[in-house]
N, C-alpha and C positions, 0 to 999 in steps of 0.2 A: 651724312646728310641730315639736316634738321627737318623733322616731320612736323609740319604746322597743322594744328587742329584747333579750330575755333571752339570756344566753350558753348555749352548748351544755352546759356543765358544770352540775351541780345543786348544787355546793358550792364556795364561794370558799375561797381559801387562808386559813390563820390569820393570815398577815401582813396581808391585806386587811381581814379582819374586825376586827383589832385595830389598824389603822392609826390614826395620830393624827387624821386627818380624820374617820374613822368614829366613833372614840371621842368626839371633840368633839361630833359631831352627836347621838350617843346621850345624852351627859351633859346637853347643853343642852336637848334635847327633854324629857328626864326632869324636869329642874328646871322646865321650862316647864309640863309637865303638873301637877306638884305645885303650882306657883304658881297655875295656873288653877283647879285643883280646890279649893284653899283659898279662893281668891277666890270661886269659884262656890258653895261651901258657905256661906260667909258671906252672900253676896248672896241665895242662895236662902232662907236663914233670914229675912233682911230682907224679901225679896219675899213670902215665905209669911205673915209677920206683917202686912205691908201688905195682902196679898190678903184676909186674914181681916177686917181693919178695913174695907177698901173694900167687901167683900161685905155688911157691916152698914150702912155709911153711904150707899152708892149703890143705886139701884134697877136691876132688869133692863133697863129702857129706857135708863138711863145707859150700861150696858155695851154696849147695842146701838148707841147713837150713836157711842161711841168706836170700837167695832169697825167700823162703817160707814166712818168717816172714815179709819181706818188702812188700810183696803183701798184707798182712793183714793190715799193717799200711797204705799202699797206698789207700786201700778202706776206712779206717776210716778217712783219711785226708779230705774226702768230707764233713764230719760233722764239720770241723774246720773253715770253711769259707762259706759265701753265696755270693761270688763274690764281697765282700766289697773292697778289694784292687783294683781290676780291675775297679770298679765303680768310686772310688776316683781318680784314675789315668786318666781315660777316660773323666771325668767331665770337661767341658770347663772352668767353673769358679773355682776360688780357694776355696776349701772346708773351711767351718768355723770351729772354735775350737769345737763347739758342735758336728758337723758332725764327726770330728776326734775322739772325746771322746765316742760318741755313737758307732762308728765302733769298737773302742778299747774294749768297754764293751761287745759288742756282741761276739767279737773274744775271749775274755777271757772265757766267758761262754762256748763257743763251744769247746775251747781247753781242758777245764776240762771235757767236755763230752767225748772227745777222751780217756782221762785217764780212765773214768768210763767204757766206752765200752771195752777198752782193758782188764781191770780187769774182766769184764764179759766173754770175750773170754777165758781168762786164766782159769776162774772158770769152764768152760765147759770141760776142759781137751783136747780140740782140738789140741792145740799147743804142749803140753807135749807128747801126744801120737804119734805125728809125728816127733818131733824134740828133745824131751828130755828137761831137765831143762834149758840147755843153751839157747835154743830157746825162752823159757819163759822170761828169763832175758833180752835178746836182744829186745824182743817185748815191755817189760815194759820200758826199757830205751828210746826207740823210742817214746813211748806214753808220757812219762814225759817231753820229750824235747819240746812238742808242747806248753804248757803254757809258757815255757821259750822263745821260738822263737816268740810267739805272742807279747812279750814285745818290739820287735824291728820293728814290722810291720809298725806302723805309721811313724816312723823315715825314714824307707825305702821309703814309699809312698811320703813323703815330698821331699826327694832327687830326686826321679824319676820325680815328677811333675816339678821340677826345672831343670830337665835334667842334674843333677850333678852326672853323672855316674862314674866319676873318684873317687868320695867318696864312692859310693855304693860298689865298688869292694874291698875296703880295708878290711871290715869285712869278706867278702867271702874268701879272701886270707888267713887271719888268721884262719878262721874256718877250711879250708881244710888242712892247714899245721898241725893244732892241731889234726884233725881227723886221717890223714894218719900217723902222727908221733906216736901217741898212738897206733894205730892199728898195724902197722908194728912191733914196739918194743914188744908188748905183744904177737903177733903171733910168732915172732922169739923166745920168751921165752917159747913157748909151751902152751899159754893160749887157743888156739883153737878159736872157733867161739865166745866165750864169750868176746873176745877182742873188738868186735863191740859195745858191751854195754858200756864199759868204753870210747871208742872213741867218741861215740854219745853224751854222757853227757858232755865230755870236749869240744866238738865242740860247743854245744849250749851255754854254759856259756861264752866262749870266744866271740862268735858272738854278744851276747846281750851287753856285756861291750863295745866292739868296736863300735857298731852302736850308742849307746847312747853317747859316747864320741864325735862322729862326728856330730850327729844331735839330740840334746836333744829337748824335747818338753814338753809343760805343761800337763803332764800326769794326767788323772783323769777319773773317772767313771761318766757316764751320761746316761740318758734315755729320749727319746723324741719320742712319737709315730709317729708324722709326719715325722721326720727325718729318723726313722727306716724304715717306709714304703717306703720313697723315695729311700734309699740306697738299701734295699733288693729288692724292686720292679724292679729296673734296674739290679742289680747284680745277681738276680736269674737266668737270662738267661745265664750269664757267668757260673754260678754254674751248670746249667743243662748240658752245654757243658762239664764241668769238670766231672760231674757224668757219662756221656756217655763214656768219655775217660777212666775213672777208671773201669767201667764195662767191657770195651773192653780189657783193659790191665791187671789191678791188679786182678780183680775177675777171669778173664779167666786163668791167670798164677797161681793163687792160686788153682783153680780146677785142672790144669795140675800138679801142685806140689803135690796135694793130691793123685792123681791116679798114677803118675809115681814114680818109685823108686828114692830116694834122689840122688843117683849117676847120674842118667840120667837127673834129674832136675838140678843138679849141672852143667852138661855139657851145658844145655840150658842157664842157668844163666851166666856161664863163657863166652860162645860165644856171648851172647847179650851184656854183659858188655864191652867186648873188642871191639866189632863192634861199640859201641857208642862213643869211644874216638874221632874220627874225627868229629862226629856230635856235641859233646860237645864243641870242640875247635872252630868250625866255627858257626854253627847255634845257639848253646847254648849261645855263647857270644853275637851274634848279636840280638837274639830274645829278650834279656833283654832291648835292645834299640828300637827295631822295634815298639812295641805296643805303648809306650808313645810318640814316635816321630811321627808315623803315625796319632795318635790321635790329636796331635797339628797341623797336616797338613790337617785336614779335609776340611778346607775352601779354600785350594789351590790345586785343582786336578792336575794341570800340574806339580807342584813341587812334589806332591805325586807320580805321575807316574814315574818321574825320580828317586825318592828315591827307589821305588820298583824295578825298572830295575837295578839300581846300586847294590842294595843288592843282587838280584838274580845273577848278573854277578860275583860278588866277592865270593859269597857262592859256586857257581859252579866251579869257578877257583881254589878254595882251596880244596873243599871236594873231588872232583873226584880223584886227585892224592893221597890224604891221604887214601881214601878207597882202591884204587887199590894197593897202596904200602903195606898196612897192609895185604891184601889178599896174595900178592906175597911173603911176608917174613914170615908169620906166620907158614906155613908148614915147611920150612927149619929150623925155630927156634925150633920147637918141636923135630926135629931130632938131632940138635946139642947139645941141653941142655938135659941131661939125665932125670932131674926131670920134664921136660915138656912132656915127652913121654906119661904120663897119660892123656894128653889132646888131643891126636891125634883123638880119636873117635868124638871129638866135632868140628873138622876142617870143615866139610861140613856145619854144622849149622852156624859156624862163617862166612864162605864165603857167605852164603845165606842172613844172617842178614845184613852183610856189604853192599851187593849189594842193599838191600832194602832201605838202608839209602839214596842213591843218589836221587831217585825221591821224597822221603819224605822231604829231605832237600830243594830241589828246590821249593816244594809247601809250605813250612813253611812261607815265607814272605807273600804269598797270603792269607793264612788263617788268619794271623795277620792283614792283610789289611781289611778283611771282619769284624773282630771284632772291629778294630779301627774306622771304619766308621759307626758302628752301625748295620751292616748286620749280626748280631749274628744268625738270623734264618737260613741263608745259611750255616753257620758253623755247626749249629746243624744238618742240613740235611746230611752234609758230614760225621760228626761223627756217626750219626745213621747208615749210609750205611757201614762205616768201622767196626762198632760194629757188625752188622749183618753178614758181610762177615767173620769176625774173628771167631765168634761162630759157624757158619755153615761150613766153609771150613776147619778150623784147625783140628777139631776132625776126619774128614774123612782122611786127610793127615797123621795124627798121626797113624791112624789105618793101613794105607798102608805103611808108611815109618818109623814108630817108632818115637822116640823123634825128629828126623830130620824134621818130618812133620810140626812142629811149625815154623821152619825157612822157609820152602818151602811156607807155607801160608803167612808169612810176606812178602816175595818177591812178590808173586802174587798180594796181596792186595795193595802193594805199587804202582803198575802200574796204579791204579785208581787215582793217584795224579794229573793226567792231568785235572781232573774235576775242581779243584780250579782255574785253568787258565781261563776256560770258565766263571765261576761265577764272577771273578774279572773284566774280560774284559767287562762285562755288566755294570760295575760301573766306571772303569777307563781304558782307552785305552792303556794298557801295551803291550809291545812287548817282550814276554818271550823267544821264540825260538831263537831270535837274541842274547840273552845273554848266552844261554847254549850250542849251538851246537858245538862251538869251543872247550870248555873243554871236551865235550863228545868224540869228534873225537880224541883229544890228549890222552884221557884216554884209548881208544881202542888200540892205538899204544903202549902205556905203558903196557897194559895187554899182548899184543903179545910178547913184549921184555921180560917181566918178566916171562911169561910162558915158553918161549924157554930156559931160563937159570935156570930153577928150579933145575935140577940135580947139577949144578955148585954151586948155592947159598947154598946148604945143605952140602958142603964139610967142611967148617970151618967158624969161626967168620969173618975172613978177606974176604972170598968169600961172606958171607952174607952182609957185609957192602958194598962190591963192587957191589953186585946185587941191593941194594937199590939205590946207586948212579947212576948206569947205567939206571935203570928203571926211576928214577926221571928225569935224563937228557933227556931221550927219550920223556917224557911228555913236558918238558920245550922247547926243540927244536921244537917239532911239533907245540906247541901253538904259539911260536914266528913266525913260518912260516905262519900260517893261521890267526893269530889274533893280530899281533904286533901293528897295528894302533889303534885298539880298546883298548888294554891294555895301551898303551902310553897315549891315550886321557883320559881314566878313572882315571888312577893313577895321571896324571898331574893335573886334576881338584881337586882331593882329597888332594894332597900335597899343592896346592895353598890355598885351603880352610883351611887346618889345620894350616899353618903358618900364615894365616890372623888372625886366632883366637889367636895365640901366640903373 
């Protein structure tokens, strides 16, 4: 484990801040963020359109079946890795070929263990009794995709270590285009939930071919006890964090899916999926860059501090209006589109899930910081707390409020995201409130404007579009009034750094 200790001085010398190593990290990470954001924006548009079509073609029960099966796979994923990828990315020195091959060997063995465990789950009849044969085929397709996906893991690690994120995004774009294309076409043709099985297999094959084309490596199987002990010894702490996260989310939602009717679980799954679009567009794209970049900045605390603050500022700036905008427009959309009326019972859950994303998104760079500087024990404590709260609080709220209780619990638990701020400040003197208060104030103004016009936005598509524009403008104008100087300074620095790279 890397023990991170901040220096006694609060500011590094100009020579260190502008050293070739630090400048290279800054520039590559910035290009990576831009690449991931462009990719994310494109894929979110594709996913958004696909979600609109799937919401029309599939029933709530179909969403329930897919959500139930993905929770099973989400649990089994734990056995497909022992933190190897995180270990190799976080490692200060370049991994040797033997380390890569040992990691690849271990991951191949574990991925086939996923297939065996999935067959065991199918044999119990657990899935077929709840979802029918369609759910079984979706589960098996997800399981078989693991050995395929593991073929591209080392290539991805090598690109991440070099901070070549613009290459990492190419297979991801091709994968998602393939997945949504196959899924929407088959759902449109009436295949139902089984469409997910074909889409999953097509996505896996395309991703492997694309990644190997971009970053081939000398593939091979190898085993070395000392190397295995080194990789697993450090990676197991990352994997323990992952285990706690899966027990908190996947296992819990699996239990909820078992006890709740498929239609109600479908409402939960639909609401949660839609609420995640803003998160995936912002945090989802940046998080792929945060961990490797923060890991490379371990020896430069002042640069790390500015990187965390910049990340938090831009995440807050973007995710607040996206979340508020989706909440404002979702209700009128279900009134305008006849086929969407079936989702109106899920609107409260959607709103609560969406609001819970804001504090979770702000805390995400901080949790990545703890992991990147070797303070995985602190991350484990946080995840243990969130796990306990989920399992204790959610059943009570479900008992009182029905399926909406799941979203109520998510919102309440998200408020504890203030704790990572305290833990990171003990290691790096970051100023988080200064980065988030302006977007939050502008978000409140946007919420009021959107709420006042709800009856108008539900009149027609034109009014709905007008409502989105007016609400967005209210956010933009408010932010310019209270935060123009900060926005100009931050964007100016990023633009200068990006063109310096070019």
